[in-house]
N, C-alpha and C positions, 0 to 999 in steps of 0.2 A: 622191779615194781610190777605188781599184778595188774591185769587189765581192768580198767574202770570205764565201762561204757557211758557212764553219766557225763564224762568229759567230752564225748564226741558229739558232733553235729547231727549225725544220723540218729542217734538214740534220742536226743532232745526233740528233734522234729517228729520222730515217730509217736511221741506222746502229745503233740500239739492238737491232733484231730480227735482225741478222746473226748473233747468238750461236747461233741455232738451226740454222745451216747447218754441215755437216760440215767444209768447208774452214776456216772460222773456228774451230771447236772444236779442230781439229788445230793450228792456229797458236797458240792460247792454251795448249794442253797442252805444246807443244814449248817455248814461251817460259818457262813456269813451271818446266818440268823443268830447263832450263839455268840459270835464276835460282837455284834450290835455296835458298829462304829458310830461315832458322833462327829459332827463338824468341828474342825479345829484340832482334832486328835492327831497324834503321830503313831504310825503303824509300821511294822516290819513284816515282810513276807519271806519266809525261809524256804528256799528251793522253789522259787516263783514259777519256773517253767514258762509257759506262754502267757501267764498273767491272768488266768481266769479268776483266781481269788482276789487279786489286786483290783481288777475291774469291778468285781462285785462289792468290794469294800468301798471304793470310791462312789459307786452309784448309790449305795445305801447310806454312807456316812459323809459324803463329800459336801463341800470342799474340805478335805483333810489338810492339816498343816503340812504333813509330809508322809509319803508312803515309799519306803525303801524296799526294793525288790532284789533280793540276794539269790544268786545262783552260781554254780560252778561252771556251767556251760556258757561260753561267751556268746553263742548264737542267740540265746534268749534275750539279749539286749535289743534285738530287732522288734519283737512283739511288744516289749515294754515301751520302747520309743513310740510305737504306734498308739499305745494306750495314752501316753502323755499328750499326743496330738488330738486323739479322739475326745478325751475328756477336758482338753484345754486347761491342763493343770499348771502350765507355765513352769515345768520342771519340778513340781511337787512330787510327781511320780518319777522315780529315778531308778536306774539299774545299777547294781553293784556286783561285779564278778569276784567271787571269793568262795572258799570252802567255809564250812560252819565254824571250824576252829579259829581260823584267822580272822574271818569277817566279824564275828561277834565281839572280839576283843577290841575292835576299833571304836566301839561306842562306850560312853561313860554310863555309870549306873543311873537307872531311872530315866533312860532316854525315851521310852515308848509307853504309850497308853495300852498298846496291845501288840501281840505277835501272833501271826497265823502261819500255818504250814499245811500243805496238801500232799500227803503221802511221801514226805521227804525226810523227816528226821531219822527214820530207820537207818539211813545210809551214812550216818556219822560213824566212821570206822577208825579203829586203832589196832595196829599190829605190834605185838610184843616180841622183839627179836630174841629176847632171853629165852622165852618158852617156845617160840615159833608158832604162836597161836594168836588169833584175834581175840580182843577183849571188848567189854562194854565201856571202857574208860572214856572214849570220845563221846559216846551217847550220853552217859551220865554228866559229863562236863557241859554238854550242850544244854541240858535241862537246867543246870546251875547257872549257866550264862544267861539263859532267857530270864530266869528269876531275877538275876541282878539287873537286867536291862528294863524290867517292868517297874512302873510307878506303883505306889502302894495299893491303888485301886485298879491296877491293870488286870488284863486277862490274857491267857495263853490258850488259843483255840487251834486245834490241829487234828488231822486225820492220820491214821497209821494202820497198816495192814494187820489183820488178825494172824495168829500163828498158822503156818502152812497154808497160805492163801491159795485158793483155786481160781486163778485168773481167767480160766475158760468160762467160769460162771458170769463174770463181768462181760465178756465178749458175747456170750449167749443171750444175756438179757438186753444187751445193746442192740444186737442184730434182730433178736426175736421180737422186740417191742417196736421195731421200725425206726431207723435213724432219720428217715425223711430228709435225705440229703441228695444233692444233685449229682454226686459222683460216687455211687455205691461201690464201684470197682476200686477206686482209690482208697475208700474206707476199709474195704476188705483187706487190701495189701497192708495198710497201716495196722489193722488189727492183728494180722499174722506176725508182723514185726514186733508188736507189743508182746505177743505170746512168746516169741523167741527170747526177748529181753526178760520176760517174766520167768522163764525157765532158768536163766542165769541168776536172777535175783533169789529165787527159792534155793538154788544150789548153794549160793554164797551165804544165805541165812542159816542153812544147816551147818555150815562151817563156823558160824559165830561171827562172820564178818558184818552181816546186816542183822537187824533186830526187829523181829516180828514177835511181840510178847503177849502173853495172856494179860487181861486187864488188871488182875490183882498184882502181878509183878510190875506192870507199868505204873500203877497207882503208887506202889511202894517206892519206886524210883522218883516219882514226882514229889512225894512227901519228903524223901531224903534230900531233895534239891531245894526244899523250902516252900513248896506249895501246900495249901490246906484244903480248900473247897475244890473237889474234883468230881465232875459229872461226865458220863459217857453214854453214847448210844451206838447202835450198829447201823452201818450204811454201806453203800457201794456194793450192792448185790450180796450183802452179808459178808463182805471180804475186808471190811475196814471198820475201825472204831473212829467216831468223832468224839474228841475229848475237850472239855473246857476246864481249865485249872486257874485258880487265883492264888496270889501270894498268901501264905499262912497268916500273916499279920492281919489281913482283912477279916479272916474268920475270927480271930481273937478279939478284935475291936468290936465286932458286931454281936459277939456272944453276950 
């Protein structure tokens, strides 16, 4: 089995501190704004990390009926548990350790009003032993699974890196704009670690393992999965798209 840094505690924690950088704050704010959660709704956060999107969802739309935070790294259960305490959700905010393929299959159709994801769905991977190459099978299946889980008026709001992302631009804008943090040395070390992981991500994307797609190709895959109304904008120091997609049936009903 090939190395997967996403499963390690070191990689997960390296991305916890990116919340203090301006590009990431903008990305989170724009994602939450397009998600527009409402009290009593049920939401799923795919690849939740340290829970920045989850916290934003609860603050804007809470109290939600349920907020499931799914991630493959078990260490991310720690910050999600702290969010549950912070927002006094009484267990409505909960962590689920699983990969995308296995985790999404556990929910029945129409389980959620919305699904969000922050720079995570690109990493749904599938290796074809017959050809010895990676394919987009798991990525396309993820999109179809999300469509199945959404209620008819649901929305899927996510961010995804642009093709060939230049992660140094994110670092430059974060440091150049002033992070205003009390531990700049620690932030610099964290940033350098993120750059190292970023090099690995770009290398694997070139092999087809991960998926940084042009917006036209991404939109086509969303449509094939059953989404109709699709909007996008550029964010994260121009290194990511923020996308909002709704089930195709909604578009037909409103036409």
